[in-house]
LUMRO-343452 format. One record per residue (C-alpha): residue in three letters; x, y, z; residue number from 0. Coordinates in steps of 0.5 Angstrom, whole numbers, always signed. Layout:
BEGIN
  code      u      v      w  pos
   Ala      X      Y      Z  NUM
...
***
This chain:
BEGIN
  code      u      v      w  pos
   Met    -25     -2    -20    0
   Lys    -20     -3    -26    1
   Arg    -13     +0    -25    2
   Ser     -9     +0    -31    3
   Phe     -2     -1    -28    4
   Phe     +2     -1    -35    5
   Ser     +2     -2    -42    6
   Val     +7     -7    -45    7
   Gly    +10     -6    -51    8
   Ile     +9    -11    -56    9
   Ile    +16    -15    -59   10
   Ile    +15    -18    -66   11
   Leu    +21    -22    -68   12
   Leu    +22    -24    -75   13
   Leu    +27    -28    -78   14
   Leu    +30    -24    -83   15
   Ser    +30    -29    -89   16
   Ser    +23    -30    -89   17
   Phe    +21    -22    -88   18
   Asn    +25    -20    -94   19
   Leu    +21    -25    -98   20
   Val    +15    -22    -96   21
   Leu    +17    -15    -98   22
   Ala    +20    -18   -105   23
   Glu    +15    -17   -111   24
   Glu    +15    -25   -112   25
   Lys    +10    -29   -109   26
   Val    +12    -32   -102   27
   Gln    +10    -40   -102   28
   Ser     +9    -41    -95   29
   Leu    +10    -37    -88   30
   Lys     +9    -40    -81   31
   Val     +7    -35    -76   32
   Gly     +7    -38    -68   33
   Ile     +1    -37    -64   34
   Ser     +1    -38    -57   35
   Lys     -6    -42    -56   36
   Asp    -12    -45    -60   37
   Glu    -17    -41    -61   38
   Asn    -23    -46    -63   39
   Gly    -27    -45    -69   40
   Leu    -25    -39    -73   41
   Asn    -32    -36    -74   42
   Pro    -35    -30    -70   43
   Tyr    -38    -34    -65   44
   Thr    -33    -39    -63   45
   Tyr    -26    -35    -63   46
   Val    -24    -34    -56   47
   Thr    -19    -28    -55   48
   Gly    -18    -21    -59   49
   Tyr    -11    -23    -60   50
   Pro    -10    -28    -64   51
   Gly    -17    -30    -64   52
   Leu    -20    -25    -67   53
   Asp    -14    -23    -72   54
   Leu    -15    -30    -75   55
   Val    -22    -29    -76   56
   Asn    -21    -23    -80   57
   Leu    -17    -27    -85   58
   Leu    -23    -31    -86   59
   Tyr    -28    -26    -86   60
   Asp    -29    -19    -89   61
   Thr    -32    -12    -85   62
   Leu    -35     -6    -89   63
   Phe    -30     -2    -87   64
   Asn    -23     -3    -84   65
   Leu    -18     +1    -79   66
   Asp    -12     +3    -82   67
   Glu     -5     +4    -79   68
   Asn     -8    +10    -75   69
   Asn    -14     +6    -73   70
   Lys    -18    +11    -78   71
   Pro    -24     +7    -81   72
   Glu    -23     +6    -89   73
   Pro    -28     +3    -94   74
   Trp    -27     -4    -95   75
   Leu    -33     -8    -97   76
   Val    -36     -2    -98   77
   Lys    -34     +2   -105   78
   Asp    -38     +9   -104   79
   Phe    -42    +11    -98   80
   Lys    -46    +18    -95   81
   Val    -47    +20    -88   82
   Ser    -53    +25    -87   83
   Lys    -51    +31    -83   84
   Asp    -55    +29    -77   85
   Gly    -51    +22    -77   86
   Leu    -58    +18    -77   87
   Thr    -57    +15    -84   88
   Tyr    -52    +11    -87   89
   Glu    -52    +10    -95   90
   Leu    -47     +4    -97   91
   Thr    -46     +2   -104   92
   Leu    -42     -5   -104   93
   His    -37     -7   -109   94
   Asp    -40    -12   -114   95
   Asn    -35    -17   -115   96
   Val    -34    -20   -108   97
   Lys    -35    -27   -107   98
   Trp    -36    -32   -101   99
   His    -30    -38   -101  100
   Asp    -35    -42   -104  101
   Gly    -36    -38   -110  102
   Lys    -43    -35   -109  103
   Pro    -44    -27   -109  104
   Leu    -44    -23   -103  105
   Thr    -49    -18   -103  106
   Ala    -53    -13    -99  107
   Asp    -58    -18    -97  108
   Asp    -52    -22    -93  109
   Val    -50    -15    -90  110
   Lys    -58    -14    -87  111
   Phe    -58    -22    -85  112
   Thr    -52    -21    -81  113
   Met    -54    -15    -77  114
   Glu    -61    -18    -76  115
   Tyr    -57    -25    -74  116
   Phe    -53    -22    -69  117
   Ile    -59    -18    -66  118
   Lys    -63    -25    -65  119
   Tyr    -57    -29    -63  120
   Pro    -53    -24    -59  121
   Lys    -45    -24    -58  122
   Ser    -44    -18    -54  123
   Arg    -38    -15    -58  124
   Phe    -42    -15    -64  125
   Thr    -49    -14    -62  126
   Asn    -49     -8    -57  127
   Pro    -46     -3    -63  128
   Leu    -52     -6    -67  129
   Lys    -57     -3    -62  130
   Thr    -57     +4    -65  131
   Ile    -60     +1    -72  132
   Lys    -67     +3    -72  133
   Ser    -68     +0    -79  134
   Ile    -65     -3    -85  135
   Glu    -66     -2    -93  136
   Val    -63     -6    -98  137
   Ser    -64     -4   -106  138
   Gly    -61     -9   -111  139
   Glu    -55    -13   -110  140
   Thr    -50     -7   -107  141
   Gly    -54     -2   -104  142
   Ile    -56     -2    -97  143
   Thr    -59     +4    -92  144
   Leu    -58     +4    -85  145
   Asn    -63     +8    -81  146
   Leu    -60    +10    -73  147
   Ser    -65    +12    -67  148
   Gln    -59    +16    -65  149
   Ala    -53    +19    -68  150
   Asp    -47    +15    -66  151
   Pro    -40    +18    -67  152
   Asn    -36    +11    -66  153
   Phe    -41     +8    -71  154
   Met    -36     +7    -77  155
   Ile    -31     +4    -72  156
   Gln    -36     -1    -69  157
   Pro    -40     -4    -72  158
   Leu    -38     -2    -79  159
   Ala    -30     -3    -78  160
   Asp    -31     -9    -74  161
   Leu    -37    -13    -75  162
   Pro    -35    -20    -79  163
   Ile    -40    -21    -85  164
   Leu    -44    -28    -85  165
   Pro    -46    -32    -91  166
   Gln    -54    -32    -91  167
   His    -54    -38    -95  168
   Ile    -50    -42    -89  169
   Trp    -52    -38    -83  170
   Ser    -59    -38    -84  171
   Glu    -59    -45    -83  172
   Val    -56    -44    -76  173
   Ser    -60    -44    -70  174
   Thr    -54    -45    -65  175
   Pro    -48    -41    -67  176
   Asp    -44    -42    -61  177
   Asp    -44    -50    -63  178
   Glu    -42    -48    -71  179
   Thr    -36    -50    -74  180
   Asn    -36    -47    -81  181
   Ala    -31    -42    -82  182
   Leu    -33    -40    -89  183
   Gly    -32    -32    -90  184
   Ser    -30    -28    -96  185
   Gly    -24    -26    -93  186
   Pro    -17    -26    -96  187
   Tyr    -15    -33    -94  188
   Ile    -19    -39    -93  189
   Leu    -19    -44    -87  190
   Glu    -16    -51    -90  191
   Glu    -15    -55    -84  192
   His    -15    -54    -76  193
   Lys    -11    -59    -72  194
   Ser    -14    -58    -65  195
   Gly     -8    -56    -60  196
   Gln     -3    -56    -66  197
   Tyr     -4    -51    -72  198
   Tyr     -9    -48    -77  199
   Lys     -7    -48    -84  200
   Met    -10    -43    -89  201
   Lys     -9    -42    -96  202
   Ser    -10    -35   -100  203
   Asn    -16    -33   -103  204
   Glu    -14    -33   -111  205
   Asp    -21    -30   -113  206
   Tyr    -21    -24   -107  207
   Phe    -24    -18   -109  208
   Lys    -18    -14   -107  209
   Gly    -13    -18   -111  210
   Ala    -10    -25   -109  211
   Pro     -6    -24   -102  212
   Pro     +2    -24   -103  213
   Ile     +3    -31    -99  214
   Asn     +0    -37   -102  215
   Glu     +0    -41    -95  216
   Leu     -1    -39    -88  217
   Ile     +1    -44    -82  218
   Phe     +0    -42    -75  219
   Pro     +3    -47    -71  220
   Ile     +0    -47    -63  221
   Ile     +6    -47    -58  222
   Glu     +4    -45    -51  223
   Asp    +10    -45    -48  224
   Thr    +14    -39    -49  225
   Thr    +21    -42    -49  226
   Ala    +19    -47    -54  227
   Met    +16    -41    -58  228
   Tyr    +23    -37    -58  229
   Asn    +27    -44    -59  230
   Ala    +23    -45    -66  231
   Leu    +24    -38    -68  232
   Gln    +31    -39    -67  233
   Ala    +32    -45    -70  234
   Gly    +28    -43    -77  235
   Glu    +22    -47    -75  236
   Leu    +18    -41    -75  237
   Asp    +18    -35    -80  238
   Val    +15    -30    -75  239
   Ile    +12    -29    -68  240
   Ser     +8    -24    -66  241
   Ser     +9    -24    -58  242
   Ser    +12    -20    -53  243
   Ile    +18    -23    -51  244
   Ser    +21    -23    -44  245
   Pro    +25    -16    -42  246
   Glu    +31    -20    -41  247
   Leu    +31    -23    -48  248
   Val    +31    -17    -51  249
   Glu    +38    -15    -52  250
   Gln    +40    -22    -54  251
   Phe    +35    -23    -59  252
   Ser    +37    -16    -62  253
   Ser    +44    -18    -62  254
   Asn    +42    -24    -67  255
   Pro    +43    -21    -74  256
   Ala    +38    -27    -77  257
   Leu    +32    -23    -73  258
   Lys    +29    -17    -72  259
   Val    +26    -14    -66  260
   Val    +20     -9    -67  261
   Arg    +17     -5    -61  262
   Gly    +11     -1    -61  263
   Pro     +4     -1    -57  264
   Gly     +2     -8    -54  265
   Tyr     -3    -12    -57  266
   Ser     -6    -12    -50  267
   Thr     -7     -8    -44  268
   Ser     -5    -11    -37  269
   Leu     -8     -9    -31  270
   Phe    -10    -10    -24  271
   Gln    -17    -12    -23  272
   Ile    -21    -11    -17  273
   Asn    -28    -15    -16  274
   Ala    -32     -9    -13  275
   Glu    -38    -13    -12  276
   Lys    -34    -17     -6  277
   Tyr    -33    -14     +1  278
   Pro    -28    -11     +3  279
   Met    -27     -9     -5  280
   Thr    -34     -6     -5  281
   Glu    -31     +0     -1  282
   Thr    -29     +6     -5  283
   Ala    -24     +7     +1  284
   Phe    -21     +0     +1  285
   Arg    -20     +1     -7  286
   Gln    -17     +7     -7  287
   Ala    -12     +5     -1  288
   Ile    -10     -1     -6  289
   Asp     -8     +4    -11  290
   Phe     -4     +8     -7  291
   Ala     +0     +2     -4  292
   Ile     +2     +0    -11  293
   Asp     +8     +3    -14  294
   Lys     +7     +2    -22  295
   Glu    +13     +6    -24  296
   Asn    +17     +1    -20  297
   Leu    +13     -5    -23  298
   Val    +15     -3    -30  299
   Lys    +23     -2    -28  300
   Thr    +23     -8    -24  301
   Val    +19    -13    -28  302
   Leu    +20    -11    -35  303
   Leu    +26     -7    -34  304
   Gly    +23     -1    -37  305
   Tyr    +21     -4    -44  306
   Ala    +14     -1    -42  307
   Glu    +10     +5    -41  308
   Val     +6     +6    -34  309
   Gly     -1     +6    -35  310
   Ser     -6    +11    -34  311
   Pro    -11    +11    -29  312
   Gly    -16    +13    -34  313
   Phe    -15     +6    -38  314
   Ile    -13    +10    -45  315
   His     -6     +8    -47  316
   Pro     -1    +14    -48  317
   Ser     -1    +13    -55  318
   Ser     -8    +14    -56  319
   Ser    -11    +21    -59  320
   Tyr    -16    +21    -53  321
   Phe    -11    +20    -48  322
   Asn    -11    +25    -42  323
   Ser     -4    +27    -40  324
   Asp     -7    +30    -33  325
   Leu     -9    +24    -30  326
   Lys     -3    +21    -26  327
   Pro     -2    +15    -23  328
   Val     -1    +15    -15  329
   Phe     +4    +12    -10  330
   Asp     +4    +13     -3  331
   Lys     +4     +8     +2  332
   Glu     +3    +12     +8  333
   Lys     -3    +15     +4  334
   Ala     -6     +8     +3  335
   Lys     -5     +7    +11  336
   Gln     -8    +13    +13  337
   Ile    -14    +12     +8  338
   Leu    -15     +5    +11  339
   Glu    -15     +7    +18  340
   Glu    -20    +13    +17  341
   Ala    -24     +8    +14  342
   Gly    -24     +3    +20  343
   Phe    -19     -2    +17  344
   Ile    -15     -3    +23  345
   Asp    -10     -8    +25  346
   Lys    -13    -10    +32  347
   Asp     -9    -16    +34  348
   Gly     -2    -13    +32  349
   Asp     +0    -19    +28  350
   Gly     +1    -14    +22  351
   Phe     -5    -15    +18  352
   Arg    -12    -11    +18  353
   Glu    -19    -13    +20  354
   Asp    -25    -11    +16  355
   Gln    -30     -6    +19  356
   Glu    -33    -11    +23  357
   Gly    -27    -14    +26  358
   Lys    -26    -20    +22  359
   Lys    -19    -22    +18  360
   Ile    -18    -20    +11  361
   Asp    -15    -25     +7  362
   Leu    -15    -24     +0  363
   Thr    -12    -28     -6  364
   Thr    -10    -25    -13  365
   Leu    -11    -30    -19  366
   Val     -6    -30    -25  367
   Tyr     -5    -34    -31  368
   Ser     +0    -40    -29  369
   Gly     +3    -40    -36  370
   Asn     +5    -32    -36  371
   Pro    +12    -31    -32  372
   Ile    +11    -24    -32  373
   Arg     +4    -23    -30  374
   Ile     +6    -28    -24  375
   Arg    +12    -24    -22  376
   Thr     +8    -17    -22  377
   Ala     +2    -21    -18  378
   Glu     +8    -23    -13  379
   Leu    +10    -15    -12  380
   Ile     +3    -13    -12  381
   Ser     +2    -18     -6  382
   Glu     +8    -16     -3  383
   Ala     +6     -8     -3  384
   Leu     -1    -10     +0  385
   Asn     +2    -14     +5  386
   Glu     +6     -8     +7  387
   Val     +0     -3     +8  388
   Gly     -3     -9    +12  389
   Ile     -8    -12     +7  390
   Lys     -6    -20     +7  391
   Asn     -6    -22     +0  392
   Ala     -3    -29     -3  393
   Val     -2    -30    -10  394
   Lys     -5    -36    -14  395
   Ala     -3    -38    -21  396
   Met     -8    -43    -25  397
   Asp     -9    -45    -32  398
   Ser    -12    -39    -36  399
   Thr    -19    -43    -37  400
   Thr    -20    -43    -30  401
   Val    -18    -36    -28  402
   Asp    -23    -34    -34  403
   Ser    -28    -38    -31  404
   Leu    -28    -35    -24  405
   Met    -27    -28    -27  406
   Trp    -31    -28    -33  407
   Pro    -36    -34    -33  408
   Asp    -38    -36    -40  409
   Phe    -35    -29    -42  410
   Asp    -42    -26    -39  411
   Val    -42    -21    -34  412
   Ser    -49    -22    -32  413
   Lys    -47    -29    -29  414
   Gly    -43    -25    -24  415
   Arg    -36    -27    -21  416
   Asp    -32    -31    -16  417
   Tyr    -25    -28    -14  418
   Asp    -22    -22    -10  419
   Leu    -17    -19    -14  420
   Gly    -13    -21    -21  421
   Val     -7    -19    -26  422
   Trp    -11    -20    -32  423
   Ser    -11    -16    -39  424
   Trp    -16    -14    -45  425
   Ser    -14    -14    -52  426
   Asn    -12     -7    -55  427
   Thr    -19     -6    -59  428
   Met    -21     -4    -52  429
   Gln    -17     +2    -53  430
   Leu    -20     +4    -60  431
   Phe    -25    +10    -57  432
   Pro    -26    +13    -50  433
   Asp    -33    +11    -49  434
   Arg    -31     +4    -49  435
   Met    -32     +6    -42  436
   Asn    -39     +5    -42  437
   Asp    -37     -3    -44  438
   Leu    -32     -3    -38  439
   Phe    -36     +0    -32  440
   His    -43     +1    -33  441
   Ser    -47     -3    -28  442
   Asp    -52     -6    -33  443
   Pro    -49    -12    -36  444
   Ala    -53    -10    -42  445
   Ile    -49     -4    -43  446
   Gly    -43     -6    -39  447
   Ser    -42    -12    -42  448
   Val    -34    -13    -40  449
   Asn    -35    -10    -33  450
   Ile    -32    -16    -30  451
   Gly    -30    -12    -24  452
   Gly    -38    -11    -22  453
   Val    -36     -4    -21  454
   Gln    -43     +0    -19  455
   Glu    -42     +8    -19  456
   Pro    -48    +13    -20  457
***
């Protein structure tokens, strides 16, 4: 069972001289934006993470609709649209002046091709939302009608404001999309160069149908070490970093007149992930005891110095309009011990740690990324809390690729999982709408495509 224990406020640092240029009417020649990891090839099949991966992809590819600052879908590639009263028919009219980066026109045929391609070659994030489409009809260069098998209240968000449209003249020749290296789209920027492990370089699409972007060139240096990233910003080698900074550094950066610190909901939701498929985590009582053993408010105060919000047991972020304020985090060590005792998890040999219901020693490991000091400290405090109620637990910090391969092998939940517990996160797109719970918790991998905890509840 997933337990969201806090939502970190994102801290965005901007070098003010560069930031002011962005706001000026004069076009900016170049902007350097620091990112923390290499995202492989930047196409919809090969990017790695929601942030910064999908954000980079969205600079190169367009979607039919786009989410505004309030996460409401607005027409983008679409010029006009009409939805039937029963929610089963979407009539879309595209802008007629959209071009691919190679100059060829983007048409309704490309949209139809994209939707059918993702069904033929599944990519869970983009494929599952398309499955309600019963048929697709194209009329002319810009008209397309989508007929649904059932009404979907989130259809405007996913797939319409999320699905990157692919050029048919390129992808129709691609039968192994996971190996594809091209990143030619119709978006505001064109990928000019990618030096693996070093940087991405993009140039503005001067023929963009919404008008040329205000910045000629975007350079994304890849700096995995957090301290090195901060140093590069302060030295003026970067213009912007879009990253959480260590809580103890907030005051230091805020007092620097050359920098601006921006606070707000994070790009990810940090959580304590439980493998509900592995005994004793299969037992509801055992998972509940873990929940009662962890003081979430203390984690926010201690690890993050208060620069965060305590997460909801219902996962949805407090800033969301779907947030349920009636759901309250729990913390009661004595209650945790009582639950364990009543469920048969008892310390039989008096060594301070409990045996399972069959009398065998419980010895669990919490996985965490070795490159994330905040998560490591969080994992350590959680481990201490579990030990205090008699659940033996140790922390194991490993590189992110290894942790992901154990918790989410090949990013495919149908392949199972090989871990006990983990401090992990989902990108904030998982917070967009409440029935994302289906993706997170449904026991059928085809529906619960991100149920990495393997939870099964009737």
